[in-house]
N, C-alpha and C positions, 0 to 999 in steps of 0.2 A: 363831622360838620365842616371841617377845614377843607377835606378833599372835595366836598360838594361845592363849597364856595369857589375853589379854584376852577372846578369844572364849569360852573355858571359863568365865570370870568372868561374862560376860553371860549365858550359857546358865544358869548357876546362879541368877543373879538373876531370869531369866525364870521358871524353875520355881518359885522361892520366891515370886514375885509371884502365881502361881496359888495356888488353895487347896491345902492340904496334900494330897498324893496319898493317897486313902483306899482305893484299890483295891490289894489285896494278892493274890498268887497263892494260890488255893485248892487244896484237895487235888484231885489229878487233872489239874492244869494241865500240859500237855506242850509244852515249848518246842521240841522237835524236830519236832512235828507242824505243818507249814506248808503254805500254798497261796500260790502266787505267780503273777503275770502272766508273759508271755513275756520281757519285758524285766527281770523281777525288781525293778521299781520299786514294786510293791504287794505287801507281804509280810503275810500274815495268819496268826497263830499262835494255838494253843489250840483248845478245843472239838472238835467232831467234823468229819469230812470234809464232810458236807452242809451244815453251818452255815458252814463257811469258804467253800465253793463259792458259796453264795448271796450271801454278803457280797462275794466277789471279783467276781461278775458285777455286783452293784450298783455297786461301786467303779469298775469299768471303764466302766460306763454313765455314771456321774457325770462321769468324767474325759472321756469322749467329748463329752458335752454342753458341758462347760466349755471344752475346746480348740476346739470348733466356734464357740462364742461369741466367742472372741478370735482366731479364725482361725489357730490353730497346730495342727500335727499332734499326735496322742497320744504319738508318740515323742519329742516335745520335752521331756518330763519328765526332769529331771536328778537330783533328790534323791529317795532312796527314802522311802516312807511305810510305817511299821510299824504294824499294827493288832493289838492283843493282846486276846484274848477271855478273859473270866474267868466263872466260875460257870456256872449253867444256868438255864433258864426255870423260874420258880416259887420260886427262892431268895429269901431275904429281900433286899430291894433296899438298896444302900448309899445314903448321902446324895447321892452323884453317881454317875450311871450312865456319864458320859463324863468323860475327863480327857485333855487334850492336853499334849503335852511335846516338847521339843527335846533332842537329845542329840548329842555329838560322838564319832564313831568315826573314829580316825585324824585326817584333815584334812577329813572329810566330815560335814556336818550331816545328821542324820536326824530326820524328823518322825514323831511317834508318837501313837497314840490308844489309850487303854485303854477297853475297853468291857465293862460287865457285862451278862450275859444274863438278869438277873432278870426283866425284862419282855419277853424275846424280841427279835427283830429288828424294831424299829419303823421302817419304811422312811422315813417322812416325817422322823422325828427324825434318823435316821442320815444321811440325804441332806444335811441342813443342816450336820452336822459334817464330812462328807466334802468338801462344797463348800468349806468354809473351809480344810480341809487343802490341797486343790489351789491355792487362792488363796495360802496361805502358801508352798507350794513354789515358786510363781511369783515371789513377792516376795523369796525367799531366794536365787535363782539368781545374781543379780548384785551385790546390796547387801551391803555389809560392815556387820555390827552393831557398834554403839558401846556404851559402858557405860551411857549414860542413855536409850537408845532402847527403845521398847516395840513389841511385835508384836501389835497388836489392830486388827481392821478395824471400820469403822463398821457398825452394824446394818443400815442401809438398803442398803449395798453387799452385804453377805453375803446378805440376803433377795432383793435384786434380781437378783443373779447366778444364783441358783438358779431364780427364777421365769422369768428371761429365757431360760435354758437349757431349761427345760420348754416355754416358748412356742415356741422354734425347733424343738423336737422334737414339736410338736403334742400335748403332753401337759398343757398348762395348762387350767384350768377357765374357759372363756370366760364362762359364765353367772355365776361368781363375780365376774369383772370388771364384768359388766353390772349386777349387783346393787349393788356398791359404788358404781359411777358413778351409778346412778339414785337411790340413797339419799343422795347428796350428803355422805356421811359421810367426807370425804376429808381427809387431812393436807395442810397447806400445805407448800410447798417447804422453808421454814425449819424447820417442826416435823419434817419427814422427815429432813433432814440432821442435826439436832441430837439426835435420838432415840438414846439409848444405854442401853437397858434390856433385860435378858434377857427380860422378859415380852413386849416388843414383837415378838419373832420368832414368837410364837404368835398374834399379832393378824392376822386375815385382811385387814383394811383396810390395815395396814401392809405386809403381803406384796404385796398388789395394787398399792399406790401405789409401792412400791420397784421392783416388776418393770416397771411403766410407765416409771419414771425411767430404769432401765438400758436399756430398749428405745429410749427417746427419744434416749439418748446414742449407742447403736449406729447409729441412723439419721442421725446427723451424718456429714459427709464423713470417710472413713477412721476411722469410729467403732471398729471392732474393735481397731485398733492403738492408738488413744488410750486405749480402756478397759483394755487390757493394760498400758499404761504407768502408768495411774492405779492399778491394782491392785498393781503392783510397788511403788509409793510409798506407798500408802494405809496399810499396816500400821504405818509408822513416821513418818507425817506429824504434825507437831506444831502446825500452824496452824489457822486457822478452817475449819470444814467446807466452806463455799462457795469458799474459796481453792484447795482441791484440784481442784474442778471447773473453775473458771476457768482454772486453769493448764494443764489437759490438754484442755479444751474451751473455747477462747476465744470461740467463737461465742455462748456464754451471756452474754457481757458486752456484747452489742450494745445492749441496753436493759435497764432495771430488771426488767421482767416477762417478758423473752424466755424464760428458762428455765421459768418457770410456764407460759407459753403452750405451749411445745413439750410439756412434760409432760402438760398437760391435754388437748391434742390427741391425744397418743399413747394416753392412757387411754380417750378417747372412741373412738378407732379400734379398740382391743383389745376393747372391749365390744360392738362391732357384730356382728350376726349375719351369718355368711357367706351368700351367696346360695343355696347349695345345702343349707342347714340349715332344716328345717321346725320350725314351732312345735309345742309339746306340746298335749295336749288342753285343759289348764287355760289355757294361754296363748292358744290359739285362741279359747276361749269368752270370755275377757276382752277380747281385741281385737274380736271380733265384736259383743259387747255395745256397744262404743263406736261402731263403724261404723254400726250400725243406727239410731242416734239421728239423725232428721231435723231440721235446724235452718233457721229462716227468721225474717225480721223482719216483725212485724205493721205494721198502719197507723200505730201510735204509735211505731214504732222499737224495740219491745221484742223481744229474742231469744227465740224460742219453740223448745222442743224437744219432739219427738214420739217416744215409744218405739213399738215394733211394736204394742202393744195400743191405740195412739191414732192409727193410721194412717188410720182411717176419718174422722177430722176433717180430713184433708187435702183432701177434696172440697169444703170450704168456700171454698177459695182459687180464684182463676181458673186455668184449665187451663194457661196459659202459665207461671204461677208454680209450679204443681204440678210441671211438668216440669223447671223450674230447680232446684227443691228436690231432686228425686229424682235428677237426672243426676249430681251429685257423688258421692252415696252408691253408685249403681250402678257408676260407674267405679272407685271405691275397692274395692268388692267383687270386681270383675274382677281387680284387681291382687292382692288378698288371697288369691284362689284359689291362686296359685303358691306361697305360703308357709304356708297353713293345713294343719292335720293332715289327712291324706288322707280320713279318714272324714267329715269336715265339709264336703267339697266338694259333695255333693248338697244339703246343707242351704243352703249359700251360694247355689247355683244356684236353689234354691226361693225365697230371699228376692229374688233378682234378678227372677224371674218375677213375684212379688208386686208389686215396684216398677213393672214394666212395665204390669201390669194396673191399677194406681192411676192411671196417666197416660194410659191408652188413651182415645181420643175415643169417647164414648158414641154409639151409633146411635139413630135415632128409634124411638119405641115403637110397636109394631104394635097394631092394635085387637083382634086375636084373642088377644093374650098378656096374662096377668095381671101378669107381671114383664117389664120391659124387659131388654135384654142387659146394660146396665150395672149394673142391680140384681142380676141373677143373678151377675155377676162379683164384685160386692162380697160376696155371700154365699160364693161359692167362695174369695174371698181370705181372709175371716175364718176359714174352715175350715182353709185352708192355713197361716195364721199360728198357729193352735192346734196343728196337727200338728207344724209346725216347732219350736215351743216345747217340746212333749213330747219330740221327739227330742233337743233340746239338753239337756234335763234329764237324759235317760238318759246322754248322753255326759259331762255334768258329773259325775255320780255316779261313772261309770266312771273318769274322770280323777282324781278325788279318791282312789279306791281304789288306782289305779296309783301315784300319788305316794306314798301312805302305805306301799305295799309296797316301793317303791324306797328310800324312807328307812329302813325297817326292814332291807332287805337291805344297804344301805351300812353301817349300824351293826354288822351281824353278820358283814360280809365278812371283816375281819382274822382272827377266830376260825375262820370256815369255811375260809378258805385254809389256815390252819395245820393243821386237821384233814385237809384234802385232801392236804397235803404229807406229813403223817405217815402217812397211808394209802399213799401212793406209796412212801415209804421202807420201810414194812413189807412191801409187795409185792416191792420190789427185794431186801430181805433174804431173803424166802422164795425168790425165784428164785436167789439166790446159793448158798443152802444146799440147794436141791433137787438139785443135781448136784455131788456131792463130787469133789474131785480124784482122779484115778486114779494119781497118783504118777509118771506118765510124764515124759520129758524136755521135751515141749512144755508140759505143764501146770506143770511146775516153772519153766520159762522165763517163762511168762505170770504166774505168781505173783510171781516176782522183779520183773517189770516193774510190777506193780500196787503193790508195796511202794514202789517209787521214787516214784510219784504220791501215795502216802499220806504 
């Protein structure tokens, strides 16, 4: 009884340590309307059946990704998580849309999340809170709370676990990792571990760096088990941030910069493009512009660069040097063919033909010809370069339009998805009302079954 009294006191202190709960039941809140998973470990109350079902599917998906990350079955969850929905989309939003809580029911701790639907179900925001709930559930399975202990995870661990789970499920944005890595706008390891600000969770650089950190830890020997043990202790750990890491991942203490090196290498690996992933139109054009610049050293040792419209000056060099200059670019274009945007491949092949023509040994001039074969080929090469430049300009404009459209589509997607879902629900309601119940025993039985699931 004494331990239960202490635990009740700790739970009271935990709830008071959070901001005062501002979410209050609004009119129409139905505590009996619930949706649960098969094990009844995720219980969602309030709102309508469709909203609860969407949130339940999302919760199960987040749990599946989290359990896969730490190599545990989804059935390993012991403590129930209660999610209570308030309000409706379009209502006046309270100061806080989310409020986590702990409660004691009998001898069992229950983890709760109050969610106001004023802004609808924002998947990215909800995913962060659900991930933290499952991390909290893991940490409370075995640990006994004491009076002076807190339950708050480091920001980098919360963001990193969510990003790593997305990465393992092939849902992470690799291009975002590439942009952050190329921009060099990276957090240092010390900055990452010490960051404890609610705004940091919305920082893409912070999310990417945190995801790479957790993935680097997972790649250590027996990484999943050590990560699970670290999560269990992290919420109540009172020491320095790096002490928690070195305790569960002693490999990071081999040298002063070992953790930084592992983390940077992991981020570089995650930003690399897969072999089977092609470049976009814009990326292909940028890369092609770089490859088409011929470089060589003149007699004074100065590095000379020739753009395609300057290729005609290449004839001033000895033929052997011409072939040396062209050979490297030709081979790079051959490799580039495999990753370029498909519509660009004829253009790249055209530039390869131009390079071959530039270095072809000219035949002797015939007395009956006004132009030698080499002079005629130079004229043909100039025309080909103009035509290839025109084709590239067309594709470049097309790529810009496609990028602008995709950006617009991405900005409009959440709203359009919501409208499509509403149209689906309206169609479903029309189908439900189109065939009224005939009052027979089978219809009554099916109606009773339906009520059980509602």
